[in-house]
N, CA, C and O atoms as CSV, one atom per row, in Angstrom:
chain,resi,resn,atom,element,x,y,z
A,1,MET,N,N,3.218,-0.010,8.481
A,1,MET,CA,C,4.493,-0.578,8.828
A,1,MET,C,C,5.328,0.512,9.493
A,1,MET,O,O,5.061,1.701,9.317
A,2,ALA,N,N,6.313,0.114,10.238
A,2,ALA,CA,C,7.128,1.054,10.988
A,2,ALA,C,C,7.995,1.949,10.105
A,2,ALA,O,O,8.304,3.078,10.483
A,3,SER,N,N,8.390,1.451,8.928
A,3,SER,CA,C,9.264,2.234,8.051
A,3,SER,C,C,9.184,1.679,6.629
A,3,SER,O,O,8.748,0.547,6.421
A,4,PRO,N,N,9.608,2.486,5.651
A,4,PRO,CA,C,9.687,1.968,4.289
A,4,PRO,C,C,10.641,0.779,4.172
A,4,PRO,O,O,10.412,-0.125,3.368
A,5,THR,N,N,11.708,0.780,4.972
A,5,THR,CA,C,12.648,-0.347,4.950
A,5,THR,C,C,11.961,-1.635,5.380
A,5,THR,O,O,12.147,-2.682,4.760
A,6,ALA,N,N,11.164,-1.555,6.447
A,6,ALA,CA,C,10.419,-2.740,6.904
A,6,ALA,C,C,9.404,-3.177,5.849
A,6,ALA,O,O,9.222,-4.372,5.613
A,7,LEU,N,N,8.752,-2.219,5.226
A,7,LEU,CA,C,7.791,-2.530,4.170
A,7,LEU,C,C,8.481,-3.252,3.017
A,7,LEU,O,O,7.985,-4.272,2.537
A,8,ASP,N,N,9.619,-2.731,2.570
A,8,ASP,CA,C,10.351,-3.342,1.464
A,8,ASP,C,C,10.867,-4.734,1.807
A,8,ASP,O,O,11.032,-5.572,0.921
A,9,ALA,N,N,11.119,-4.980,3.080
A,9,ALA,CA,C,11.663,-6.270,3.509
A,9,ALA,C,C,10.603,-7.360,3.645
A,9,ALA,O,O,10.939,-8.525,3.854
A,10,LEU,N,N,9.329,-6.995,3.528
A,10,LEU,CA,C,8.285,-8.008,3.652
A,10,LEU,C,C,8.515,-9.146,2.675
A,10,LEU,O,O,8.838,-8.928,1.507
A,11,GLN,N,N,8.345,-10.353,3.165
A,11,GLN,CA,C,8.404,-11.541,2.324
A,11,GLN,C,C,7.068,-12.253,2.490
A,11,GLN,O,O,6.929,-13.160,3.311
A,12,PRO,N,N,6.090,-11.829,1.698
A,12,PRO,CA,C,4.730,-12.330,1.901
A,12,PRO,C,C,4.594,-13.819,1.643
A,12,PRO,O,O,5.242,-14.396,0.770
A,13,ARG,N,N,3.730,-14.407,2.435
A,13,ARG,CA,C,3.350,-15.812,2.246
A,13,ARG,C,C,1.992,-15.784,1.551
A,13,ARG,O,O,0.950,-15.619,2.186
A,14,PHE,N,N,2.033,-15.948,0.244
A,14,PHE,CA,C,0.853,-15.731,-0.575
A,14,PHE,C,C,-0.290,-16.687,-0.252
A,14,PHE,O,O,-1.458,-16.321,-0.384
A,15,ASP,N,N,0.032,-17.902,0.168
A,15,ASP,CA,C,-1.033,-18.828,0.555
A,15,ASP,C,C,-1.774,-18.308,1.789
A,15,ASP,O,O,-2.992,-18.453,1.893
A,16,LYS,N,N,-1.040,-17.705,2.719
A,16,LYS,CA,C,-1.657,-17.137,3.924
A,16,LYS,C,C,-2.468,-15.881,3.578
A,16,LYS,O,O,-3.540,-15.658,4.141
A,17,ILE,N,N,-1.954,-15.065,2.653
A,17,ILE,CA,C,-2.692,-13.875,2.230
A,17,ILE,C,C,-4.020,-14.280,1.606
A,17,ILE,O,O,-5.065,-13.714,1.928
A,18,GLU,N,N,-3.972,-15.261,0.714
A,18,GLU,CA,C,-5.209,-15.699,0.064
A,18,GLU,C,C,-6.207,-16.245,1.082
A,18,GLU,O,O,-7.396,-15.936,1.012
A,19,ALA,N,N,-5.733,-17.050,2.021
A,19,ALA,CA,C,-6.626,-17.612,3.042
A,19,ALA,C,C,-7.224,-16.515,3.923
A,19,ALA,O,O,-8.418,-16.549,4.221
A,20,LEU,N,N,-6.413,-15.546,4.342
A,20,LEU,CA,C,-6.914,-14.452,5.168
A,20,LEU,C,C,-7.959,-13.636,4.397
A,20,LEU,O,O,-9.020,-13.312,4.930
A,21,CYS,N,N,-7.652,-13.315,3.161
A,21,CYS,CA,C,-8.590,-12.527,2.360
A,21,CYS,C,C,-9.890,-13.283,2.122
A,21,CYS,O,O,-10.962,-12.679,2.119
A,22,GLN,N,N,-9.812,-14.579,1.924
A,22,GLN,CA,C,-11.025,-15.389,1.768
A,22,GLN,C,C,-11.869,-15.291,3.040
A,22,GLN,O,O,-13.096,-15.213,2.979
A,23,ARG,N,N,-11.196,-15.297,4.192
A,23,ARG,CA,C,-11.893,-15.279,5.471
A,23,ARG,C,C,-12.522,-13.926,5.783
A,23,ARG,O,O,-13.657,-13.871,6.256
A,24,ILE,N,N,-11.789,-12.813,5.520
A,24,ILE,CA,C,-12.307,-11.506,5.940
A,24,ILE,C,C,-12.878,-10.672,4.798
A,24,ILE,O,O,-13.514,-9.648,5.047
A,25,GLY,N,N,-12.661,-11.092,3.538
A,25,GLY,CA,C,-13.367,-10.483,2.419
A,25,GLY,C,C,-12.675,-9.504,1.500
A,25,GLY,O,O,-13.246,-9.216,0.449
A,26,PRO,N,N,-11.485,-8.953,1.790
A,26,PRO,CA,C,-10.906,-7.996,0.849
A,26,PRO,C,C,-10.320,-8.690,-0.385
A,26,PRO,O,O,-10.162,-9.910,-0.412
A,27,THR,N,N,-10.006,-7.895,-1.391
A,27,THR,CA,C,-9.417,-8.439,-2.610
A,27,THR,C,C,-7.898,-8.544,-2.520
A,27,THR,O,O,-7.255,-9.038,-3.446
A,28,GLY,N,N,-7.323,-8.086,-1.419
A,28,GLY,CA,C,-5.884,-8.168,-1.220
A,28,GLY,C,C,-5.473,-7.367,0.003
A,28,GLY,O,O,-6.308,-6.792,0.702
A,29,LEU,N,N,-4.178,-7.342,0.243
A,29,LEU,CA,C,-3.631,-6.572,1.365
A,29,LEU,C,C,-2.777,-5.438,0.816
A,29,LEU,O,O,-2.093,-5.606,-0.193
A,30,TYR,N,N,-2.814,-4.283,1.478
A,30,TYR,CA,C,-2.115,-3.087,1.017
A,30,TYR,C,C,-1.362,-2.456,2.187
A,30,TYR,O,O,-1.757,-1.396,2.672
A,31,PRO,N,N,-0.279,-3.095,2.647
A,31,PRO,CA,C,0.494,-2.492,3.747
A,31,PRO,C,C,1.192,-1.223,3.273
A,31,PRO,O,O,1.538,-1.086,2.099
A,32,TYR,N,N,1.392,-0.298,4.210
A,32,TYR,CA,C,2.020,0.972,3.857
A,32,TYR,C,C,2.893,1.464,4.996
A,32,TYR,O,O,2.810,0.980,6.125
A,33,ALA,N,N,3.735,2.440,4.672
A,33,ALA,CA,C,4.594,3.099,5.659
A,33,ALA,C,C,4.722,4.564,5.262
A,33,ALA,O,O,4.620,4.914,4.087
A,34,THR,N,N,4.945,5.403,6.247
A,34,THR,CA,C,5.176,6.818,5.975
A,34,THR,C,C,6.608,7.015,5.507
A,34,THR,O,O,7.546,6.607,6.193
A,35,PHE,N,N,6.786,7.629,4.355
A,35,PHE,CA,C,8.120,8.000,3.876
A,35,PHE,C,C,8.467,9.403,4.356
A,35,PHE,O,O,9.539,9.615,4.923
A,36,ASP,N,N,7.574,10.363,4.136
A,36,ASP,CA,C,7.775,11.743,4.582
A,36,ASP,C,C,6.398,12.330,4.887
A,36,ASP,O,O,5.697,12.789,3.986
A,37,GLY,N,N,6.020,12.312,6.157
A,37,GLY,CA,C,4.698,12.777,6.560
A,37,GLY,C,C,4.457,14.241,6.237
A,37,GLY,O,O,3.353,14.608,5.834
A,38,GLY,N,N,5.460,15.078,6.403
A,38,GLY,CA,C,5.317,16.497,6.114
A,38,GLY,C,C,5.046,16.768,4.642
A,38,GLY,O,O,4.288,17.674,4.297
A,39,GLU,N,N,5.662,15.989,3.791
A,39,GLU,CA,C,5.452,16.127,2.345
A,39,GLU,C,C,4.321,15.234,1.847
A,39,GLU,O,O,3.996,15.239,0.660
A,40,ARG,N,N,3.717,14.459,2.771
A,40,ARG,CA,C,2.579,13.593,2.452
A,40,ARG,C,C,2.946,12.527,1.411
A,40,ARG,O,O,2.221,12.301,0.442
A,41,ILE,N,N,4.095,11.880,1.645
A,41,ILE,CA,C,4.568,10.811,0.769
A,41,ILE,C,C,4.552,9.512,1.562
A,41,ILE,O,O,5.130,9.424,2.645
A,42,PHE,N,N,3.886,8.510,1.012
A,42,PHE,CA,C,3.734,7.215,1.664
A,42,PHE,C,C,4.147,6.117,0.694
A,42,PHE,O,O,3.962,6.242,-0.517
A,43,ASP,N,N,4.701,5.056,1.230
A,43,ASP,CA,C,5.076,3.893,0.429
A,43,ASP,C,C,4.068,2.783,0.701
A,43,ASP,O,O,3.582,2.640,1.823
A,44,ALA,N,N,3.760,2.009,-0.317
A,44,ALA,CA,C,2.805,0.920,-0.152
A,44,ALA,C,C,3.176,-0.249,-1.064
A,44,ALA,O,O,3.914,-0.097,-2.037
A,45,ARG,N,N,2.647,-1.404,-0.719
A,45,ARG,CA,C,2.779,-2.595,-1.563
A,45,ARG,C,C,1.399,-3.237,-1.668
A,45,ARG,O,O,0.635,-3.239,-0.703
A,46,GLN,N,N,1.086,-3.772,-2.823
A,46,GLN,CA,C,-0.218,-4.397,-3.049
A,46,GLN,C,C,-0.025,-5.882,-3.301
A,46,GLN,O,O,0.642,-6.280,-4.257
A,47,PHE,N,N,-0.617,-6.702,-2.434
A,47,PHE,CA,C,-0.602,-8.149,-2.575
A,47,PHE,C,C,-2.033,-8.607,-2.843
A,47,PHE,O,O,-2.821,-8.746,-1.907
A,48,PRO,N,N,-2.380,-8.844,-4.117
A,48,PRO,CA,C,-3.745,-9.249,-4.430
A,48,PRO,C,C,-4.050,-10.657,-3.926
A,48,PRO,O,O,-3.157,-11.491,-3.773
A,49,ARG,N,N,-5.317,-10.891,-3.677
A,49,ARG,CA,C,-5.750,-12.179,-3.128
A,49,ARG,C,C,-5.470,-13.321,-4.087
A,49,ARG,O,O,-4.800,-14.282,-3.708
A,50,ALA,N,N,-5.949,-13.250,-5.290
A,50,ALA,CA,C,-5.793,-14.363,-6.227
A,50,ALA,C,C,-5.990,-13.849,-7.644
A,50,ALA,O,O,-6.961,-14.205,-8.311
A,51,SER,N,N,-5.075,-13.020,-8.097
A,51,SER,CA,C,-5.239,-12.404,-9.406
A,51,SER,C,C,-4.328,-12.997,-10.466
A,51,SER,O,O,-4.358,-12.569,-11.620
A,52,GLY,N,N,-3.520,-13.974,-10.087
A,52,GLY,CA,C,-2.609,-14.582,-11.041
A,52,GLY,C,C,-1.210,-13.980,-11.013
A,52,GLY,O,O,-0.325,-14.448,-11.730
A,53,TYR,N,N,-0.995,-12.952,-10.200
A,53,TYR,CA,C,0.333,-12.371,-10.028
A,53,TYR,C,C,0.484,-12.039,-8.539
A,53,TYR,O,O,-0.500,-11.702,-7.881
A,54,PRO,N,N,1.709,-12.131,-8.004
A,54,PRO,CA,C,1.899,-12.002,-6.555
A,54,PRO,C,C,1.858,-10.576,-6.011
A,54,PRO,O,O,1.474,-10.363,-4.861
A,55,GLU,N,N,2.254,-9.589,-6.837
A,55,GLU,CA,C,2.314,-8.211,-6.356
A,55,GLU,C,C,2.037,-7.274,-7.525
A,55,GLU,O,O,2.396,-7.556,-8.667
A,56,ASP,N,N,1.397,-6.165,-7.218
A,56,ASP,CA,C,1.058,-5.179,-8.239
A,56,ASP,C,C,1.964,-3.966,-8.071
A,56,ASP,O,O,2.149,-3.474,-6.958
A,57,ALA,N,N,2.530,-3.484,-9.177
A,57,ALA,CA,C,3.461,-2.352,-9.115
A,57,ALA,C,C,2.766,-1.008,-8.922
A,57,ALA,O,O,3.373,-0.080,-8.388
A,58,ALA,N,N,1.521,-0.883,-9.340
A,58,ALA,CA,C,0.777,0.376,-9.198
A,58,ALA,C,C,-0.709,0.052,-9.128
A,58,ALA,O,O,-1.259,-0.569,-10.038
A,59,THR,N,N,-1.355,0.473,-8.050
A,59,THR,CA,C,-2.760,0.153,-7.824
A,59,THR,C,C,-3.510,1.419,-7.448
A,59,THR,O,O,-3.556,1.800,-6.278
A,60,GLY,N,N,-4.091,2.062,-8.435
A,60,GLY,CA,C,-4.758,3.335,-8.202
A,60,GLY,C,C,-5.901,3.273,-7.222
A,60,GLY,O,O,-6.027,4.146,-6.364
A,61,ILE,N,N,-6.739,2.255,-7.329
A,61,ILE,CA,C,-7.903,2.164,-6.437
A,61,ILE,C,C,-7.463,1.969,-4.988
A,61,ILE,O,O,-8.063,2.539,-4.077
A,62,ALA,N,N,-6.422,1.171,-4.769
A,62,ALA,CA,C,-5.925,0.955,-3.405
A,62,ALA,C,C,-5.254,2.222,-2.876
A,62,ALA,O,O,-5.406,2.555,-1.701
A,63,ALA,N,N,-4.518,2.929,-3.723
A,63,ALA,CA,C,-3.882,4.179,-3.297
A,63,ALA,C,C,-4.936,5.216,-2.933
A,63,ALA,O,O,-4.764,5.973,-1.978
A,64,SER,N,N,-6.015,5.251,-3.689
A,64,SER,CA,C,-7.105,6.173,-3.386
A,64,SER,C,C,-7.736,5.837,-2.038
A,64,SER,O,O,-7.967,6.726,-1.219
A,65,ALA,N,N,-8.011,4.570,-1.813
A,65,ALA,CA,C,-8.584,4.142,-0.535
A,65,ALA,C,C,-7.623,4.453,0.609
A,65,ALA,O,O,-8.052,4.900,1.673
A,66,LEU,N,N,-6.335,4.221,0.401
A,66,LEU,CA,C,-5.348,4.536,1.435
A,66,LEU,C,C,-5.368,6.029,1.753
A,66,LEU,O,O,-5.280,6.413,2.919
A,67,SER,N,N,-5.483,6.871,0.733
A,67,SER,CA,C,-5.509,8.319,0.965
A,67,SER,C,C,-6.661,8.715,1.880
A,67,SER,O,O,-6.494,9.547,2.772
A,68,PHE,N,N,-7.821,8.123,1.661
A,68,PHE,CA,C,-8.954,8.417,2.542
A,68,PHE,C,C,-8.727,7.840,3.934
A,68,PHE,O,O,-9.139,8.445,4.924
A,69,GLY,N,N,-8.079,6.682,4.027
A,69,GLY,CA,C,-7.730,6.120,5.328
A,69,GLY,C,C,-6.747,6.998,6.078
A,69,GLY,O,O,-6.864,7.164,7.292
A,70,LEU,N,N,-5.779,7.562,5.369
A,70,LEU,CA,C,-4.820,8.479,5.998
A,70,LEU,C,C,-5.540,9.702,6.554
A,70,LEU,O,O,-5.227,10.167,7.650
A,71,LEU,N,N,-6.496,10.217,5.806
A,71,LEU,CA,C,-7.294,11.358,6.262
A,71,LEU,C,C,-8.122,10.973,7.482
A,71,LEU,O,O,-8.131,11.695,8.479
A,72,ALA,N,N,-8.811,9.852,7.412
A,72,ALA,CA,C,-9.675,9.405,8.510
A,72,ALA,C,C,-8.890,9.152,9.792
A,72,ALA,O,O,-9.418,9.327,10.890
A,73,ASN,N,N,-7.632,8.741,9.655
A,73,ASN,CA,C,-6.805,8.441,10.825
A,73,ASN,C,C,-5.901,9.593,11.240
A,73,ASN,O,O,-5.037,9.424,12.100
A,74,GLY,N,N,-6.093,10.765,10.637
A,74,GLY,CA,C,-5.356,11.954,11.044
A,74,GLY,C,C,-3.914,12.012,10.595
A,74,GLY,O,O,-3.146,12.820,11.118
A,75,LEU,N,N,-3.517,11.180,9.638
A,75,LEU,CA,C,-2.135,11.217,9.161
A,75,LEU,C,C,-1.916,12.281,8.095
A,75,LEU,O,O,-0.780,12.675,7.829
A,76,VAL,N,N,-3.002,12.745,7.487
A,76,VAL,CA,C,-2.968,13.897,6.585
A,76,VAL,C,C,-4.180,14.754,6.917
A,76,VAL,O,O,-5.155,14.274,7.495
A,77,ASP,N,N,-4.107,16.024,6.546
A,77,ASP,CA,C,-5.250,16.909,6.742
A,77,ASP,C,C,-5.963,17.116,5.404
A,77,ASP,O,O,-5.396,16.876,4.339
A,78,ALA,N,N,-7.201,17.561,5.482
A,78,ALA,CA,C,-7.967,17.854,4.274
A,78,ALA,C,C,-7.442,19.155,3.689
A,78,ALA,O,O,-7.566,20.215,4.303
A,79,SER,N,N,-6.861,19.074,2.515
A,79,SER,CA,C,-6.327,20.258,1.842
A,79,SER,C,C,-6.179,19.942,0.361
A,79,SER,O,O,-6.483,18.836,-0.086
A,80,THR,N,N,-5.717,20.913,-0.378
A,80,THR,CA,C,-5.481,20.699,-1.805
A,80,THR,C,C,-4.069,20.190,-2.081
A,80,THR,O,O,-3.718,19.926,-3.231
A,81,ARG,N,N,-3.265,20.051,-1.037
A,81,ARG,CA,C,-1.904,19.515,-1.212
A,81,ARG,C,C,-1.970,18.063,-1.657
A,81,ARG,O,O,-2.783,17.297,-1.140
A,82,PRO,N,N,-1.135,17.676,-2.600
A,82,PRO,CA,C,-1.171,16.286,-3.071
A,82,PRO,C,C,-0.680,15.294,-2.022
A,82,PRO,O,O,0.136,15.613,-1.157
A,83,ILE,N,N,-1.204,14.100,-2.133
A,83,ILE,CA,C,-0.717,12.944,-1.379
A,83,ILE,C,C,-0.071,12.038,-2.419
A,83,ILE,O,O,-0.689,11.717,-3.434
A,84,THR,N,N,1.164,11.625,-2.172
A,84,THR,CA,C,1.858,10.750,-3.108
A,84,THR,C,C,1.999,9.366,-2.491
A,84,THR,O,O,2.483,9.217,-1.369
A,85,ILE,N,N,1.574,8.364,-3.235
A,85,ILE,CA,C,1.764,6.972,-2.835
A,85,ILE,C,C,2.801,6.380,-3.778
A,85,ILE,O,O,2.600,6.334,-4.992
A,86,ARG,N,N,3.907,5.930,-3.206
A,86,ARG,CA,C,4.948,5.272,-3.997
A,86,ARG,C,C,4.744,3.767,-3.871
A,86,ARG,O,O,4.565,3.244,-2.771
A,87,GLN,N,N,4.772,3.090,-4.989
A,87,GLN,CA,C,4.529,1.643,-4.993
A,87,GLN,C,C,5.430,1.004,-6.045
A,87,GLN,O,O,5.842,1.668,-6.996
A,88,GLY,N,N,5.734,-0.270,-5.879
A,88,GLY,CA,C,6.480,-1.017,-6.883
A,88,GLY,C,C,7.980,-1.040,-6.716
A,88,GLY,O,O,8.664,-1.760,-7.442
A,89,ARG,N,N,8.522,-0.264,-5.770
A,89,ARG,CA,C,9.977,-0.219,-5.608
A,89,ARG,C,C,10.556,-1.569,-5.219
A,89,ARG,O,O,11.606,-1.962,-5.728
A,90,ALA,N,N,9.892,-2.277,-4.334
A,90,ALA,CA,C,10.423,-3.561,-3.858
A,90,ALA,C,C,10.525,-4.582,-4.984
A,90,ALA,O,O,11.311,-5.527,-4.910
A,91,MET,N,N,9.719,-4.382,-6.031
A,91,MET,CA,C,9.763,-5.324,-7.166
A,91,MET,C,C,10.496,-4.724,-8.361
A,91,MET,O,O,10.403,-5.234,-9.478
A,92,LYS,N,N,11.231,-3.628,-8.113
A,92,LYS,CA,C,12.038,-2.960,-9.142
A,92,LYS,C,C,11.195,-2.421,-10.300
A,92,LYS,O,O,11.631,-2.416,-11.451
A,93,ARG,N,N,9.961,-1.959,-9.968
A,93,ARG,CA,C,9.067,-1.328,-10.924
A,93,ARG,C,C,8.398,-0.125,-10.259
A,93,ARG,O,O,7.181,-0.109,-10.075
A,94,PRO,N,N,9.200,0.882,-9.899
A,94,PRO,CA,C,8.657,1.996,-9.116
A,94,PRO,C,C,7.587,2.790,-9.855
A,94,PRO,O,O,7.678,3.047,-11.055
A,95,ALA,N,N,6.571,3.167,-9.084
A,95,ALA,CA,C,5.470,3.984,-9.589
A,95,ALA,C,C,5.145,5.029,-8.536
A,95,ALA,O,O,5.391,4.828,-7.347
A,96,ARG,N,N,4.585,6.153,-8.990
A,96,ARG,CA,C,4.110,7.209,-8.096
A,96,ARG,C,C,2.650,7.472,-8.452
A,96,ARG,O,O,2.311,7.753,-9.601
A,97,ILE,N,N,1.806,7.375,-7.444
A,97,ILE,CA,C,0.373,7.582,-7.654
A,97,ILE,C,C,-0.061,8.780,-6.840
A,97,ILE,O,O,-1.236,9.148,-6.860
């Protein structure tokens, strides 16, 4: 996403998310935005396909996959510096992974 503000403003259509995920195969969607690239802090939201709840406040497996995606796409470099994924703020349940 273009910014954390845009990410927080998402109003997901869960029926469309479920249909898309059924079609292409993932267990959900994990949009993200860069909060502070220099400090390697990213914001994300997890919308599961059909888990009985609309959004997850903290998703370790998705944050881990995102970290490798950030590396693969050149948004972070391979180093021992931590990558922080912030999740859950939009639902008033902030988490840091």
